[in-house]
PASEBA-1860 file (N, C-alpha, C; in nm, 3 decimals):
! residues 230
1> MTGTHSAR> 0.050/-0.129/0.010/0.036/0.021/0.007/0.070/0.138/-0.003 ~ 0.180/0.135/0.082/0.316/0.241/0.086/0.356/0.248/-0.065 ~ 0.412/0.169/-0.119/0.447/0.180/-0.253/0.324/0.233/-0.312 ~ 0.228/0.183/-0.321/0.103/0.237/-0.423/0.114/0.367/-0.387 ~ 0.120/0.423/-0.267/0.085/0.584/-0.250/0.220/0.601/-0.233 ~ 0.331/0.649/-0.288/0.466/0.669/-0.301/0.446/0.683/-0.470 ~ 0.393/0.564/-0.541/0.398/0.628/-0.681/0.328/0.701/-0.710 ~ 0.171/0.696/-0.642/0.094/0.779/-0.738/0.152/0.945/-0.640
9> RLVARITL> 0.225/0.951/-0.548/0.257/1.102/-0.546/0.397/1.106/-0.647 ~ 0.425/1.015/-0.642/0.577/1.046/-0.764/0.531/1.105/-0.898 ~ 0.364/0.998/-0.931/0.323/1.053/-1.060/0.258/1.195/-1.044 ~ 0.204/1.226/-0.958/0.133/1.364/-0.930/0.242/1.480/-0.925 ~ 0.341/1.429/-0.883/0.484/1.502/-0.884/0.513/1.557/-1.089 ~ 0.535/1.448/-1.104/0.592/1.503/-1.252/0.479/1.534/-1.303 ~ 0.330/1.544/-1.297/0.226/1.605/-1.382/0.215/1.773/-1.309 ~ 0.252/1.742/-1.215/0.288/1.869/-1.189/0.398/1.981/-1.255
17> VAAMLAFA> 0.532/1.900/-1.251/0.621/1.973/-1.275/0.617/2.015/-1.450 ~ 0.546/1.897/-1.520/0.517/1.912/-1.623/0.412/2.015/-1.666 ~ 0.324/2.044/-1.592/0.239/2.126/-1.620/0.312/2.304/-1.569 ~ 0.380/2.301/-1.510/0.475/2.427/-1.460/0.531/2.409/-1.611 ~ 0.615/2.390/-1.610/0.702/2.364/-1.747/0.608/2.376/-1.853 ~ 0.505/2.354/-1.928/0.386/2.384/-2.006/0.379/2.539/-2.012 ~ 0.343/2.565/-1.858/0.314/2.697/-1.846/0.412/2.794/-1.851 ~ 0.582/2.781/-1.808/0.686/2.863/-1.858/0.652/2.843/-2.002
25> LAGVSAHV> 0.703/2.718/-2.064/0.710/2.765/-2.231/0.626/2.811/-2.299 ~ 0.482/2.826/-2.233/0.385/2.915/-2.326/0.432/3.038/-2.304 ~ 0.503/3.065/-2.189/0.515/3.218/-2.142/0.633/3.298/-2.248 ~ 0.735/3.219/-2.276/0.836/3.251/-2.322/0.847/3.170/-2.458 ~ 0.761/3.289/-2.578/0.704/3.213/-2.687/0.773/3.279/-2.776 ~ 0.843/3.389/-2.774/0.939/3.429/-2.869/1.037/3.376/-2.933 ~ 1.069/3.409/-3.017/1.185/3.375/-3.121/1.353/3.420/-3.111 ~ 1.418/3.337/-3.030/1.545/3.391/-3.048/1.658/3.355/-3.152
33> VTGVLYPS> 1.691/3.455/-3.244/1.778/3.423/-3.326/1.925/3.448/-3.318 ~ 1.979/3.367/-3.417/2.116/3.400/-3.418/2.211/3.334/-3.521 ~ 2.285/3.465/-3.555/2.392/3.416/-3.652/2.417/3.254/-3.739 ~ 2.443/3.229/-3.841/2.440/3.151/-3.893/2.584/3.053/-3.871 ~ 2.690/3.153/-3.936/2.835/3.160/-3.909/2.875/3.211/-3.745 ~ 2.811/3.321/-3.736/2.861/3.373/-3.599/2.724/3.399/-3.507 ~ 2.720/3.287/-3.453/2.570/3.283/-3.323/2.650/3.344/-3.219 ~ 2.770/3.392/-3.165/2.748/3.450/-3.050/2.818/3.627/-3.108
41> LATAFVSS> 2.814/3.671/-3.203/2.781/3.758/-3.248/2.684/3.863/-3.287 ~ 2.604/3.729/-3.341/2.490/3.814/-3.406/2.353/3.711/-3.353 ~ 2.312/3.821/-3.249/2.190/3.739/-3.172/2.047/3.836/-3.236 ~ 1.929/3.799/-3.220/1.785/3.897/-3.218/1.710/3.843/-3.161 ~ 1.631/3.879/-3.123/1.466/3.877/-3.018/1.360/3.911/-3.112 ~ 1.279/3.824/-3.154/1.166/3.857/-3.263/1.018/3.793/-3.179 ~ 0.980/3.919/-3.213/0.852/3.856/-3.097/0.678/3.928/-3.160 ~ 0.604/3.886/-3.118/0.452/3.914/-3.147/0.440/4.047/-3.070
49> PSASQDTP> 0.333/4.116/-3.081/0.316/4.220/-2.940/0.276/4.155/-2.856 ~ 0.207/4.057/-2.779/0.197/4.015/-2.653/0.172/3.898/-2.601 ~ 0.113/3.794/-2.707/0.148/3.651/-2.656/0.173/3.584/-2.810 ~ 0.172/3.416/-2.789/0.195/3.349/-2.941/0.016/3.339/-2.951 ~ -0.061/3.379/-2.848/-0.213/3.393/-2.891/-0.254/3.463/-3.005 ~ -0.129/3.540/-3.051/-0.150/3.674/-3.118/-0.195/3.636/-3.255 ~ -0.264/3.668/-3.344/-0.330/3.631/-3.496/-0.353/3.751/-3.594 ~ -0.318/3.711/-3.708/-0.336/3.848/-3.785/-0.432/3.899/-3.808
57> IKIIWGAT> -0.483/4.029/-3.840/-0.625/4.086/-3.805/-0.647/4.097/-3.943 ~ -0.778/4.077/-3.932/-0.864/4.043/-4.086/-0.903/4.178/-4.111 ~ -0.853/4.199/-4.258/-0.947/4.356/-4.308/-1.089/4.330/-4.377 ~ -1.193/4.351/-4.304/-1.325/4.330/-4.393/-1.340/4.451/-4.425 ~ -1.439/4.433/-4.526/-1.489/4.560/-4.618/-1.662/4.518/-4.612 ~ -1.684/4.604/-4.533/-1.832/4.549/-4.494/-1.845/4.414/-4.467 ~ -1.891/4.312/-4.512/-1.927/4.195/-4.502/-1.813/4.131/-4.565 ~ -1.756/4.184/-4.666/-1.639/4.126/-4.730/-1.517/4.104/-4.686
65> DTGLRVVC> -1.465/3.976/-4.662/-1.326/3.968/-4.606/-1.269/3.958/-4.747 ~ -1.106/4.058/-4.710/-1.028/4.125/-4.856/-0.919/4.021/-4.860 ~ -0.929/3.918/-4.745/-0.824/3.815/-4.781/-0.706/3.880/-4.715 ~ -0.695/3.984/-4.675/-0.552/4.089/-4.625/-0.609/4.090/-4.514 ~ -0.427/4.028/-4.420/-0.425/4.039/-4.270/-0.334/4.183/-4.216 ~ -0.320/4.198/-4.137/-0.205/4.298/-4.073/-0.149/4.221/-3.959 ~ -0.025/4.248/-3.940/0.059/4.160/-3.895/0.169/4.198/-3.811 ~ 0.200/4.235/-3.709/0.318/4.313/-3.625/0.382/4.238/-3.511
73> FNVANTSP> 0.490/4.289/-3.524/0.619/4.235/-3.467/0.689/4.332/-3.386 ~ 0.764/4.278/-3.315/0.890/4.349/-3.286/1.046/4.303/-3.297 ~ 1.145/4.356/-3.335/1.317/4.277/-3.373/1.368/4.380/-3.295 ~ 1.444/4.355/-3.194/1.526/4.394/-3.110/1.660/4.302/-3.089 ~ 1.782/4.384/-3.151/1.901/4.338/-3.165/1.996/4.313/-3.062 ~ 1.991/4.177/-3.017/2.071/4.195/-2.897/2.184/4.144/-2.894 ~ 2.241/4.164/-2.973/2.417/4.142/-3.065/2.461/4.229/-2.979 ~ 2.615/4.184/-2.869/2.685/4.256/-2.846/2.742/4.376/-2.909
81> ARADDPDW> 2.734/4.478/-2.873/2.822/4.619/-2.910/2.966/4.583/-2.958 ~ 2.989/4.633/-3.054/3.147/4.627/-3.097/3.227/4.726/-2.982 ~ 3.300/4.667/-2.913/3.427/4.725/-2.869/3.490/4.842/-2.932 ~ 3.503/4.862/-3.033/3.561/4.969/-3.101/3.477/5.057/-3.172 ~ 3.330/5.029/-3.223/3.227/5.090/-3.265/3.169/5.028/-3.195 ~ 3.080/5.112/-3.088/2.927/5.031/-3.045/2.839/5.065/-3.112 ~ 2.769/5.146/-3.254/2.701/5.178/-3.329/2.687/5.045/-3.383 ~ 2.759/4.942/-3.368/2.774/4.765/-3.457/2.777/4.703/-3.407
89> PRITAVGF> 2.755/4.568/-3.442/2.691/4.545/-3.581/2.511/4.568/-3.552 ~ 2.486/4.609/-3.647/2.319/4.646/-3.682/2.243/4.552/-3.788 ~ 2.107/4.555/-3.696/2.020/4.463/-3.805/1.981/4.563/-3.953 ~ 1.983/4.528/-4.065/1.932/4.596/-4.168/1.844/4.519/-4.241 ~ 1.832/4.402/-4.252/1.727/4.387/-4.301/1.661/4.249/-4.184 ~ 1.485/4.222/-4.254/1.435/4.097/-4.189/1.312/4.031/-4.270 ~ 1.379/3.898/-4.304/1.282/3.887/-4.440/1.197/3.763/-4.331 ~ 1.096/3.721/-4.438/1.001/3.639/-4.429/0.967/3.516/-4.516
97> ELPGRPTG> 0.997/3.389/-4.460/0.972/3.259/-4.541/0.839/3.214/-4.557 ~ 0.720/3.217/-4.654/0.607/3.220/-4.622/0.602/3.064/-4.706 ~ 0.466/2.998/-4.673/0.456/2.887/-4.774/0.324/2.949/-4.886 ~ 0.294/2.914/-5.031/0.256/2.956/-5.164/0.301/3.071/-5.231 ~ 0.413/3.098/-5.170/0.476/3.232/-5.245/0.368/3.363/-5.273 ~ 0.318/3.444/-5.194/0.184/3.497/-5.206/0.292/3.644/-5.219 ~ 0.171/3.741/-5.272/0.235/3.873/-5.295/0.163/3.955/-5.274 ~ 0.217/4.155/-5.241/0.121/4.216/-5.258/0.094/4.265/-5.082
105> FTLMEPRT> 0.215/4.263/-5.059/0.275/4.311/-4.924/0.266/4.449/-4.926 ~ 0.289/4.551/-4.786/0.282/4.692/-4.773/0.293/4.716/-4.629 ~ 0.431/4.778/-4.632/0.499/4.827/-4.510/0.430/4.919/-4.421 ~ 0.325/4.930/-4.319/0.281/4.975/-4.214/0.294/5.100/-4.183 ~ 0.466/5.012/-4.072/0.526/5.099/-3.997/0.658/5.023/-3.974 ~ 0.746/5.060/-3.967/0.768/5.218/-3.920/0.776/5.301/-4.099 ~ 0.727/5.411/-4.107/0.683/5.487/-4.193/0.822/5.523/-4.314 ~ 0.947/5.539/-4.232/1.037/5.627/-4.307/1.180/5.541/-4.252
113> GWSLVEGT> 1.270/5.516/-4.302/1.389/5.429/-4.276/1.399/5.266/-4.288 ~ 1.288/5.237/-4.368/1.299/5.104/-4.396/1.227/5.115/-4.516 ~ 1.200/5.007/-4.605/1.124/4.963/-4.718/1.086/4.817/-4.729 ~ 1.006/4.780/-4.823/0.949/4.631/-4.813/1.017/4.596/-4.983 ~ 1.018/4.465/-4.954/1.073/4.429/-5.137/1.038/4.332/-5.085 ~ 0.979/4.245/-5.213/0.917/4.119/-5.254/1.007/4.030/-5.319 ~ 0.976/3.901/-5.337/1.026/3.800/-5.416/1.195/3.780/-5.452 ~ 1.294/3.868/-5.289/1.396/3.831/-5.294/1.446/3.717/-5.216
121> HADIPGNS> 1.612/3.684/-5.206/1.637/3.569/-5.129/1.782/3.590/-5.045 ~ 1.808/3.503/-4.996/1.916/3.459/-4.894/1.983/3.391/-4.894 ~ 2.130/3.422/-4.953/2.240/3.333/-4.981/2.293/3.284/-4.854 ~ 2.191/3.174/-4.779/2.262/3.112/-4.604/2.405/3.067/-4.650 ~ 2.537/3.092/-4.624/2.645/2.967/-4.613/2.596/2.811/-4.591 ~ 2.624/2.742/-4.610/2.622/2.612/-4.579/2.479/2.556/-4.598 ~ 2.357/2.629/-4.655/2.244/2.609/-4.715/2.210/2.648/-4.824 ~ 2.125/2.556/-4.885/2.053/2.596/-5.011/2.007/2.745/-5.013
129> RVSLDLAI> 2.003/2.823/-5.134/1.951/2.959/-5.105/1.789/2.988/-5.105 ~ 1.755/3.071/-5.030/1.606/3.071/-4.928/1.564/3.127/-4.998 ~ 1.440/3.149/-5.029/1.363/3.268/-5.125/1.266/3.314/-5.018 ~ 1.271/3.452/-5.028/1.215/3.514/-4.885/1.059/3.602/-5.004 ~ 0.965/3.565/-4.922/0.854/3.658/-4.981/0.841/3.784/-4.950 ~ 0.879/3.815/-4.850/0.934/3.940/-4.820/1.032/3.968/-4.709 ~ 1.091/4.125/-4.755/1.187/4.152/-4.660/1.161/4.297/-4.664 ~ 1.188/4.354/-4.512/1.196/4.489/-4.472/1.326/4.480/-4.465
137> VAPVNLAG> 1.400/4.599/-4.569/1.524/4.657/-4.595/1.546/4.768/-4.499 ~ 1.632/4.821/-4.445/1.687/4.959/-4.401/1.804/4.990/-4.529 ~ 1.763/5.117/-4.591/1.884/5.178/-4.727/1.994/5.164/-4.681 ~ 2.032/5.101/-4.752/2.227/5.112/-4.785/2.320/5.276/-4.784 ~ 2.303/5.320/-4.666/2.405/5.478/-4.706/2.557/5.407/-4.733 ~ 2.579/5.461/-4.795/2.747/5.352/-4.819/2.886/5.459/-4.695 ~ 2.766/5.576/-4.665/2.913/5.665/-4.581/2.883/5.619/-4.445 ~ 2.763/5.527/-4.440/2.710/5.426/-4.300/2.795/5.324/-4.289
145> WAQRGPND> 2.845/5.291/-4.364/2.917/5.187/-4.290/3.060/5.180/-4.295 ~ 3.123/5.271/-4.304/3.233/5.315/-4.264/3.244/5.382/-4.082 ~ 3.333/5.337/-4.013/3.401/5.291/-3.895/3.322/5.453/-3.866 ~ 3.329/5.467/-3.798/3.277/5.654/-3.699/3.176/5.691/-3.799 ~ 3.109/5.650/-3.880/2.992/5.693/-4.006/2.930/5.803/-3.978 ~ 2.787/5.827/-4.031/2.738/5.947/-3.975/2.670/5.851/-3.820 ~ 2.624/5.999/-3.753/2.539/5.972/-3.620/2.475/5.897/-3.641 ~ 2.354/5.872/-3.735/2.231/5.807/-3.734/2.252/5.684/-3.842
153> PSGIQPGQ> 2.324/5.578/-3.836/2.329/5.483/-3.952/2.193/5.372/-3.928 ~ 2.217/5.342/-4.061/2.073/5.225/-4.057/2.052/5.156/-3.997 ~ 1.918/5.102/-3.959/1.933/4.980/-3.919/1.921/5.004/-3.768 ~ 1.915/4.871/-3.734/1.858/4.830/-3.549/1.999/4.804/-3.447 ~ 2.013/4.925/-3.386/2.165/4.900/-3.323/2.162/4.838/-3.223 ~ 2.286/4.741/-3.175/2.305/4.636/-3.072/2.286/4.680/-2.978 ~ 2.297/4.590/-2.886/2.264/4.587/-2.740/2.110/4.590/-2.642 ~ 2.062/4.552/-2.753/1.894/4.557/-2.684/1.873/4.426/-2.605
161> QGIRGNGT> 1.788/4.444/-2.516/1.765/4.346/-2.443/1.649/4.239/-2.575 ~ 1.651/4.097/-2.477/1.546/4.036/-2.553/1.443/4.012/-2.458 ~ 1.322/4.128/-2.492/1.242/4.155/-2.411/1.101/4.148/-2.491 ~ 1.018/4.092/-2.507/0.858/4.142/-2.579/0.818/4.272/-2.593 ~ 0.837/4.316/-2.707/0.798/4.459/-2.740/0.933/4.551/-2.746 ~ 1.067/4.500/-2.725/1.187/4.596/-2.732/1.240/4.603/-2.855 ~ 1.303/4.671/-2.881/1.341/4.727/-3.019/1.242/4.780/-3.124 ~ 1.291/4.754/-3.250/1.178/4.827/-3.357/1.006/4.752/-3.399
169> RFCVSGPF> 0.930/4.840/-3.406/0.815/4.743/-3.421/0.776/4.706/-3.579 ~ 0.750/4.644/-3.625/0.702/4.621/-3.785/0.584/4.607/-3.796 ~ 0.484/4.662/-3.862/0.391/4.664/-3.896/0.364/4.638/-4.113 ~ 0.283/4.543/-4.113/0.309/4.468/-4.243/0.123/4.427/-4.291 ~ 0.067/4.476/-4.350/-0.022/4.383/-4.428/0.000/4.344/-4.531 ~ -0.101/4.199/-4.625/-0.083/4.147/-4.716/-0.132/4.029/-4.678 ~ -0.142/3.945/-4.809/-0.233/3.790/-4.775/-0.186/3.721/-4.681 ~ -0.152/3.743/-4.604/-0.075/3.626/-4.518/-0.161/3.492/-4.495
177> PDTLPSPT> -0.122/3.358/-4.459/-0.220/3.267/-4.475/-0.301/3.238/-4.352 ~ -0.426/3.215/-4.334/-0.484/3.164/-4.239/-0.468/3.029/-4.179 ~ -0.383/2.923/-4.226/-0.316/2.847/-4.204/-0.196/2.839/-4.245 ~ -0.131/2.760/-4.129/0.038/2.708/-4.215/0.016/2.546/-4.106 ~ 0.134/2.496/-4.198/0.172/2.367/-4.182/0.232/2.382/-4.029 ~ 0.198/2.232/-3.952/0.227/2.233/-3.814/0.371/2.261/-3.829 ~ 0.476/2.275/-3.700/0.598/2.274/-3.720/0.652/2.110/-3.685 ~ 0.559/2.028/-3.582/0.591/1.894/-3.585/0.517/1.822/-3.695
185> DPATPVAT> 0.433/1.864/-3.753/0.410/1.765/-3.855/0.309/1.852/-3.991 ~ 0.424/1.873/-4.068/0.417/1.953/-4.210/0.272/1.928/-4.260 ~ 0.199/1.821/-4.262/0.134/1.754/-4.356/-0.019/1.832/-4.294 ~ -0.034/1.899/-4.141/-0.150/1.914/-4.058/-0.141/2.073/-4.079 ~ -0.256/2.142/-4.142/-0.265/2.302/-4.119/-0.340/2.318/-3.969 ~ -0.239/2.439/-3.936/-0.319/2.473/-3.779/-0.320/2.620/-3.833 ~ -0.419/2.700/-3.744/-0.433/2.829/-3.729/-0.326/2.913/-3.728 ~ -0.322/2.982/-3.817/-0.182/3.126/-3.793/-0.184/3.157/-3.690
193> TIEHLLNG> -0.062/3.178/-3.634/-0.052/3.277/-3.490/0.052/3.405/-3.577 ~ 0.104/3.466/-3.512/0.240/3.594/-3.527/0.324/3.498/-3.475 ~ 0.347/3.425/-3.420/0.438/3.355/-3.326/0.484/3.275/-3.426 ~ 0.390/3.197/-3.509/0.419/3.061/-3.578/0.448/3.110/-3.755 ~ 0.403/3.247/-3.775/0.529/3.338/-3.898/0.643/3.321/-3.863 ~ 0.653/3.384/-3.730/0.809/3.428/-3.704/0.891/3.288/-3.737 ~ 0.829/3.200/-3.719/0.922/3.079/-3.750/1.019/3.106/-3.884 ~ 0.964/3.161/-3.954/0.999/3.191/-4.124/1.090/3.301/-4.091
201> VIVRFDRL> 1.157/3.343/-4.005/1.213/3.428/-4.013/1.376/3.437/-4.035 ~ 1.451/3.549/-4.119/1.577/3.534/-4.125/1.597/3.701/-4.089 ~ 1.701/3.722/-4.032/1.770/3.825/-3.997/1.883/3.881/-4.027 ~ 1.922/3.999/-4.089/2.069/3.982/-4.161/2.124/4.078/-4.068 ~ 2.222/4.103/-4.064/2.336/4.203/-3.956/2.456/4.221/-4.053 ~ 2.479/4.325/-3.969/2.617/4.369/-4.096/2.738/4.435/-4.005 ~ 2.867/4.452/-4.039/2.926/4.474/-3.985/2.960/4.467/-3.829 ~ 2.946/4.281/-3.817/3.000/4.237/-3.695/3.121/4.271/-3.675
209> QHGPPLSD> 3.225/4.296/-3.744/3.418/4.343/-3.653/3.448/4.446/-3.785 ~ 3.577/4.511/-3.681/3.596/4.606/-3.778/3.706/4.587/-3.943 ~ 3.705/4.603/-3.987/3.756/4.607/-4.111/3.698/4.547/-4.228 ~ 3.716/4.473/-4.313/3.637/4.472/-4.464/3.479/4.425/-4.382 ~ 3.372/4.466/-4.425/3.218/4.448/-4.370/3.242/4.275/-4.380 ~ 3.199/4.226/-4.268/3.135/4.109/-4.238/2.983/4.131/-4.145 ~ 2.907/4.003/-4.286/2.770/4.002/-4.282/2.737/3.866/-4.199 ~ 2.611/3.839/-4.189/2.552/3.696/-4.129/2.406/3.725/-4.146
217> FGVWANDL> 2.354/3.620/-4.186/2.215/3.564/-4.163/2.182/3.495/-4.023 ~ 2.067/3.519/-3.956/2.022/3.469/-3.807/1.904/3.408/-3.855 ~ 1.864/3.318/-3.811/1.733/3.225/-3.825/1.685/3.154/-3.679 ~ 1.569/3.131/-3.645/1.499/3.049/-3.525/1.607/3.033/-3.489 ~ 1.642/2.969/-3.369/1.768/2.879/-3.323/1.689/2.779/-3.222 ~ 1.653/2.696/-3.313/1.549/2.557/-3.275/1.550/2.465/-3.379 ~ 1.521/2.352/-3.341/1.546/2.223/-3.424/1.441/2.233/-3.497 ~ 1.346/2.274/-3.465/1.231/2.277/-3.591/1.194/2.377/-3.703
225> RTIPLY> 1.328/2.425/-3.679/1.362/2.534/-3.801/1.458/2.470/-3.925 ~ 1.439/2.441/-4.023/1.463/2.382/-4.124/1.496/2.520/-4.221 ~ 1.685/2.488/-4.327/1.660/2.592/-4.425/1.654/2.522/-4.535 ~ 1.597/2.578/-4.633/1.460/2.626/-4.645/1.360/2.608/-4.534 ~ 1.226/2.702/-4.493/1.124/2.635/-4.431/1.019/2.542/-4.467 ~ 1.017/2.636/-4.628/0.897/2.580/-4.705/0.945/2.506/-4.853
END
């Protein structure tokens, strides 16, 4: 009998610990991004506005669903600032892989300092060329790449904390899909959340060190993140 009670207490404790872990993981749902070549020099924190349940906002015209959705997310540059030039490295582009190759996206925020391009790609070392359905790009100011360049270089500055809501907020409208392949079972569609869309994020980092420009691409640091994703 004592053995039975002990076993029951053990099962109860395991169940409680599992529940606590599940709750903790649910609260830490944002995406840590690390560089493919230089994971200690190039890091970012990409998150939905409030939680993993955030969904794209439907644009409805009267009673008609336009098929367009609005997605907002934040990008913080958690890379350590360079000792010789603390303005760098900077995040200069944020791109997305989406299934189905949709087009017709518009950058709503920020209104200045960034532009949106479609149908571009990223050549990630050691991996196949990745097609990006959309990318938000900081303007390339050639003077800005020089050490001690302009006082306000392009992109997102380093040294930011990896906290939800930190960094630069981006809002994009376009034909974001209502369902996405499940990360654990690609054959099964699941309802789209912003965090799920962020699984396909690719971040570009520039000027990781002094001397010739050293760049890197960063992806979600998770075993579920294949390259390419779709």
